[in-house]
C-alpha positions as a Markdown table, in Angstrom:
| # | Residue | x | y | z |
|---|---|---|---|---|
| 1 | Unk | 48.4 | -22.3 | -14.9 |
| 2 | Unk | 47.6 | -25.2 | -12.6 |
| 3 | Unk | 44.4 | -27.2 | -12.5 |
| 4 | Unk | 43.1 | -25.4 | -9.2 |
| 5 | Unk | 44.0 | -22.2 | -10.8 |
| 6 | Unk | 41.9 | -23.0 | -13.9 |
| 7 | Unk | 39.1 | -24.1 | -11.4 |
| 8 | Unk | 39.2 | -20.9 | -9.6 |
| 9 | Unk | 39.0 | -18.8 | -13.1 |
| 10 | Unk | 36.2 | -21.0 | -13.8 |
| 11 | Unk | 34.4 | -19.9 | -10.6 |
| 12 | Unk | 34.9 | -16.6 | -11.3 |
| 13 | Unk | 33.3 | -16.6 | -15.0 |
| 14 | Unk | 29.9 | -18.1 | -14.4 |
| 15 | Unk | 27.1 | -16.1 | -14.3 |
| 16 | Unk | 23.3 | -16.4 | -12.9 |
| 17 | Unk | 21.7 | -17.1 | -16.7 |
| 18 | Unk | 24.2 | -19.6 | -17.5 |
| 19 | Unk | 23.8 | -21.5 | -14.1 |
| 20 | Unk | 20.3 | -21.3 | -14.1 |
| 21 | Unk | 20.2 | -22.9 | -17.8 |
| 22 | Unk | 22.4 | -25.9 | -16.5 |
| 23 | Unk | 20.0 | -26.3 | -13.0 |
| 24 | Unk | 17.4 | -26.8 | -15.3 |
| 25 | Unk | 19.2 | -29.4 | -17.3 |
| 26 | Unk | 19.7 | -31.2 | -13.9 |
| 27 | Unk | 23.2 | -30.2 | -13.0 |
| 28 | Unk | 24.2 | -29.9 | -9.5 |
| 29 | Unk | 24.6 | -26.7 | -7.8 |
| 30 | Unk | 28.2 | -27.2 | -7.9 |
| 31 | Unk | 28.0 | -25.6 | -11.3 |
| 32 | Unk | 29.5 | -22.3 | -12.0 |
| 33 | Unk | 27.7 | -21.6 | -15.3 |
| 34 | Unk | 30.5 | -20.5 | -17.6 |
| 35 | Unk | 28.9 | -19.7 | -21.1 |
| 36 | Unk | 30.8 | -21.2 | -24.0 |
| 37 | Unk | 31.9 | -18.0 | -25.2 |
| 38 | Unk | 33.8 | -17.6 | -21.8 |
| 39 | Unk | 34.8 | -21.3 | -22.3 |
| 40 | Unk | 36.4 | -20.6 | -25.7 |
| 41 | Unk | 38.4 | -17.6 | -24.5 |
| 42 | Unk | 39.9 | -19.8 | -21.7 |
| 43 | Unk | 40.6 | -22.7 | -24.1 |
| 44 | Unk | 42.6 | -20.4 | -26.2 |
| 45 | Unk | 44.5 | -18.9 | -23.4 |
| 46 | Unk | 45.4 | -22.3 | -21.8 |
| 47 | Unk | 46.1 | -24.1 | -25.3 |
| 48 | Unk | 45.7 | -27.8 | -26.2 |
| 49 | Unk | 46.9 | -29.8 | -23.4 |
| 50 | Unk | 46.1 | -33.3 | -22.6 |
| 51 | Unk | 47.4 | -33.2 | -19.1 |
| 52 | Unk | 45.1 | -30.6 | -17.7 |
| 53 | Unk | 42.0 | -32.1 | -19.9 |
| 54 | Unk | 42.2 | -35.6 | -18.0 |
| 55 | Unk | 43.0 | -33.8 | -14.7 |
| 56 | Unk | 40.1 | -31.4 | -15.2 |
| 57 | Unk | 37.7 | -34.2 | -15.9 |
| 58 | Unk | 38.9 | -36.1 | -12.6 |
| 59 | Unk | 37.5 | -33.1 | -10.8 |
| 60 | Unk | 34.0 | -34.0 | -11.6 |
| 61 | Unk | 33.3 | -30.5 | -11.8 |
| 62 | Unk | 30.8 | -30.0 | -14.6 |
| 63 | Unk | 32.0 | -26.7 | -16.1 |
| 64 | Unk | 35.5 | -28.0 | -15.9 |
| 65 | Unk | 34.4 | -31.4 | -17.6 |
| 66 | Unk | 33.2 | -29.4 | -20.8 |
| 67 | Unk | 36.5 | -27.4 | -20.6 |
| 68 | Unk | 38.3 | -30.6 | -20.6 |
| 69 | Unk | 36.7 | -31.5 | -23.8 |
| 70 | Unk | 37.8 | -28.6 | -25.5 |
| 71 | Unk | 41.6 | -28.9 | -24.4 |
| 72 | Unk | 41.7 | -32.6 | -25.5 |
| 73 | Unk | 44.6 | -33.1 | -27.9 |
| 74 | Unk | 43.1 | -35.0 | -30.5 |
| 75 | Unk | 46.1 | -37.1 | -31.5 |
| 76 | Unk | 46.9 | -37.7 | -27.6 |
| 77 | Unk | 43.9 | -38.7 | -26.4 |
| 78 | Unk | 43.4 | -42.8 | -26.0 |
| 79 | Unk | 40.4 | -44.6 | -26.9 |
| 80 | Unk | 40.4 | -45.7 | -23.2 |
| 81 | Unk | 40.5 | -42.6 | -21.7 |
| 82 | Unk | 37.4 | -41.3 | -23.9 |
| 83 | Unk | 35.4 | -44.3 | -23.1 |
| 84 | Unk | 35.9 | -43.9 | -19.8 |
| 85 | Unk | 34.7 | -40.3 | -19.9 |
| 86 | Unk | 31.9 | -41.4 | -21.7 |
| 87 | Unk | 30.8 | -44.2 | -19.2 |
| 88 | Unk | 31.3 | -41.2 | -16.2 |
| 89 | Unk | 29.6 | -38.6 | -17.8 |
| 90 | Unk | 25.9 | -37.7 | -16.5 |
| 91 | Unk | 24.9 | -34.5 | -17.4 |
| 92 | Unk | 23.5 | -33.5 | -20.6 |
| 93 | Unk | 25.6 | -30.7 | -21.5 |
| 94 | Unk | 28.9 | -32.8 | -20.6 |
| 95 | Unk | 27.3 | -35.8 | -22.6 |
| 96 | Unk | 26.9 | -33.5 | -25.6 |
| 97 | Unk | 30.2 | -31.9 | -25.3 |
| 98 | Unk | 31.8 | -35.1 | -25.5 |
| 99 | Unk | 29.6 | -36.2 | -28.3 |
| 100 | Unk | 30.9 | -33.1 | -30.4 |
| 101 | Unk | 34.4 | -34.1 | -29.6 |
| 102 | Unk | 34.2 | -37.3 | -30.9 |
| 103 | Unk | 33.6 | -36.0 | -34.2 |
| 104 | Unk | 37.1 | -35.1 | -34.3 |
| 105 | Unk | 38.6 | -38.4 | -33.2 |
| 106 | Unk | 40.3 | -40.8 | -34.9 |
| 107 | Unk | 38.1 | -43.7 | -33.4 |
| 108 | Unk | 35.2 | -41.7 | -33.7 |
| 109 | Unk | 33.5 | -44.3 | -36.2 |
| 110 | Unk | 34.2 | -47.2 | -33.9 |
| 111 | Unk | 33.0 | -45.6 | -30.6 |
| 112 | Unk | 30.5 | -44.1 | -32.7 |
| 113 | Unk | 28.6 | -47.0 | -33.6 |
| 114 | Unk | 29.1 | -48.7 | -30.1 |
| 115 | Unk | 27.6 | -46.2 | -28.1 |
| 116 | Unk | 24.6 | -45.8 | -30.4 |
| 117 | Unk | 23.9 | -49.6 | -29.8 |
| 118 | Unk | 24.6 | -49.1 | -26.2 |
| 119 | Unk | 22.1 | -49.7 | -23.4 |
| 120 | Unk | 23.7 | -47.4 | -21.4 |
| 121 | Unk | 22.0 | -44.3 | -21.5 |
| 122 | Unk | 24.9 | -41.3 | -21.5 |
| 123 | Unk | 27.0 | -43.4 | -23.4 |
| 124 | Unk | 24.2 | -43.7 | -26.1 |
| 125 | Unk | 23.4 | -40.0 | -26.0 |
| 126 | Unk | 26.8 | -39.3 | -26.8 |
| 127 | Unk | 26.6 | -41.6 | -29.8 |
| 128 | Unk | 23.6 | -40.0 | -31.1 |
| 129 | Unk | 24.7 | -36.4 | -30.4 |
| 130 | Unk | 27.9 | -37.4 | -32.4 |
| 131 | Unk | 25.2 | -37.7 | -35.4 |
| 132 | Unk | 23.3 | -34.7 | -34.6 |
| 133 | Unk | 26.9 | -32.7 | -34.9 |
| 134 | Unk | 28.0 | -34.6 | -38.1 |
| 135 | Unk | 24.5 | -33.8 | -39.7 |
| 136 | Unk | 25.0 | -30.3 | -38.9 |
| 137 | Unk | 28.5 | -30.2 | -40.6 |
| 138 | Unk | 27.0 | -31.9 | -43.6 |
| 139 | Unk | 29.2 | -35.2 | -42.8 |
| 140 | Unk | 27.0 | -37.6 | -43.1 |
| 141 | Unk | 27.1 | -40.1 | -46.0 |
| 142 | Unk | 23.5 | -40.5 | -47.6 |
| 143 | Unk | 23.7 | -44.4 | -46.9 |
| 144 | Unk | 24.6 | -43.9 | -43.3 |
| 145 | Unk | 22.0 | -41.0 | -42.9 |
| 146 | Unk | 19.5 | -43.6 | -44.3 |
| 147 | Unk | 20.5 | -46.4 | -41.9 |
| 148 | Unk | 20.5 | -44.0 | -38.7 |
| 149 | Unk | 16.8 | -42.9 | -39.8 |
| 150 | Unk | 15.9 | -46.6 | -39.6 |
| 151 | Unk | 17.7 | -47.3 | -36.3 |
| 152 | Unk | 16.0 | -44.4 | -35.0 |
| 153 | Unk | 12.7 | -45.1 | -36.0 |
| 154 | Unk | 12.9 | -48.8 | -34.9 |
| 155 | Unk | 14.5 | -48.2 | -31.5 |
| 156 | Unk | 13.5 | -45.1 | -30.0 |
| 157 | Unk | 10.3 | -45.7 | -28.2 |
| 158 | Unk | 12.1 | -48.7 | -26.2 |
| 159 | Unk | 15.0 | -46.4 | -25.9 |
| 160 | Unk | 16.0 | -44.7 | -22.1 |
| 161 | Unk | 15.3 | -41.2 | -21.7 |
| 162 | Unk | 18.7 | -39.3 | -22.9 |
| 163 | Unk | 18.7 | -41.6 | -25.6 |
| 164 | Unk | 15.5 | -40.8 | -27.1 |
| 165 | Unk | 16.2 | -36.8 | -26.5 |
| 166 | Unk | 19.3 | -37.4 | -28.7 |
| 167 | Unk | 17.6 | -39.3 | -31.2 |
| 168 | Unk | 15.3 | -36.7 | -31.7 |
| 169 | Unk | 17.8 | -34.0 | -31.9 |
| 170 | Unk | 19.6 | -36.2 | -34.4 |
| 171 | Unk | 16.5 | -36.7 | -36.4 |
| 172 | Unk | 16.0 | -33.1 | -36.4 |
| 173 | Unk | 19.7 | -32.2 | -37.6 |
| 174 | Unk | 19.4 | -34.7 | -40.4 |
| 175 | Unk | 16.2 | -33.2 | -41.4 |
| 176 | Unk | 17.7 | -29.8 | -41.6 |
| 177 | Unk | 20.2 | -31.1 | -44.1 |
| 178 | Unk | 18.6 | -30.4 | -47.3 |
| 179 | Unk | 14.8 | -30.5 | -48.4 |
| 180 | Unk | 14.9 | -34.1 | -49.4 |
| 181 | Unk | 16.5 | -35.1 | -45.9 |
| 182 | Unk | 13.5 | -33.1 | -44.4 |
| 183 | Unk | 10.6 | -35.1 | -46.2 |
| 184 | Unk | 12.5 | -38.4 | -45.4 |
| 185 | Unk | 12.5 | -37.2 | -41.6 |
| 186 | Unk | 9.2 | -35.8 | -41.3 |
| 187 | Unk | 8.3 | -39.3 | -42.7 |
| 188 | Unk | 10.0 | -41.1 | -40.1 |
| 189 | Unk | 8.8 | -38.8 | -37.3 |
| 190 | Unk | 5.3 | -39.4 | -38.5 |
| 191 | Unk | 5.6 | -43.3 | -38.2 |
| 192 | Unk | 7.0 | -42.9 | -34.9 |
| 193 | Unk | 4.5 | -40.7 | -33.3 |
| 194 | Unk | 4.2 | -39.1 | -29.9 |
| 195 | Unk | 7.6 | -39.9 | -28.1 |
| 196 | Unk | 7.3 | -40.1 | -24.4 |
| 197 | Unk | 10.3 | -38.7 | -22.4 |
| 198 | Unk | 10.7 | -38.0 | -18.8 |
| 199 | Unk | 12.7 | -35.2 | -17.8 |
| 200 | Unk | 12.2 | -35.3 | -14.2 |
| 201 | Unk | 12.3 | -31.9 | -12.5 |
| 202 | Unk | 14.3 | -30.2 | -15.0 |
| 203 | Unk | 13.2 | -27.5 | -17.3 |
| 204 | Unk | 14.2 | -29.4 | -20.3 |
| 205 | Unk | 11.7 | -30.2 | -23.2 |
| 206 | Unk | 12.5 | -32.3 | -26.5 |
| 207 | Unk | 11.1 | -30.4 | -29.3 |
| 208 | Unk | 8.6 | -31.8 | -31.7 |
| 209 | Unk | 10.7 | -32.9 | -34.8 |
| 210 | Unk | 7.8 | -31.9 | -37.3 |
| 211 | Unk | 7.3 | -28.5 | -35.6 |
| 212 | Unk | 10.7 | -27.5 | -35.1 |
| 213 | Unk | 11.6 | -28.7 | -38.7 |
| 214 | Unk | 8.6 | -26.5 | -40.1 |
| 215 | Unk | 9.6 | -23.5 | -38.1 |
| 216 | Unk | 13.6 | -23.8 | -39.3 |
| 217 | Unk | 12.6 | -24.5 | -42.8 |
| 218 | Unk | 10.6 | -21.1 | -42.5 |
| 219 | Unk | 13.1 | -18.8 | -41.0 |
| 220 | Unk | 15.7 | -20.4 | -43.7 |
| 221 | Unk | 13.3 | -19.6 | -46.9 |
| 222 | Unk | 12.7 | -16.2 | -45.5 |
| 223 | Unk | 16.4 | -15.3 | -45.6 |
């Protein structure tokens, strides 16, 4: 299978519901709208392939770039290549795919810390998405979680829109870890107060962290 054949396959796998979801996130009309289940199936068919991953990224096509993050050979991708991707990402779902990928890479700690302190909007989002994924996987040490909550409290109001959104999602993910961290996250959310995020003409909306945690923990206890 060639890169052109993969692109042609992606074009056939798109569906209107997923495409509309991506369009509401601000992606361009060129997005095919391939859902995660179909991307995962295609990933299994192709297998890990760093050459394909880098070639697909260079197409600039959003679905192809998300697939590229799934085809990466974790031991073969260089920090320089990942860093280039992080600085050329400009769509929410693509950046979040990079955040998920970063949690698996040997240079995750170095780049994650660098991105979280960056003034550049998309790399910063990637760094905070990495935090959200680590929290979801219960892979955050308590000391680091405490430090990250402090950074969110101190920096969120002056951050760029994408950074604010990702910080809120990281805050929520930490608050879902266990009841103690829920309390810690809610205290931070109360101190922060309202966070104004301009999502432009997209349909994306950042959830209120306290309301989200209330509903999520209510569902957990109901189970």
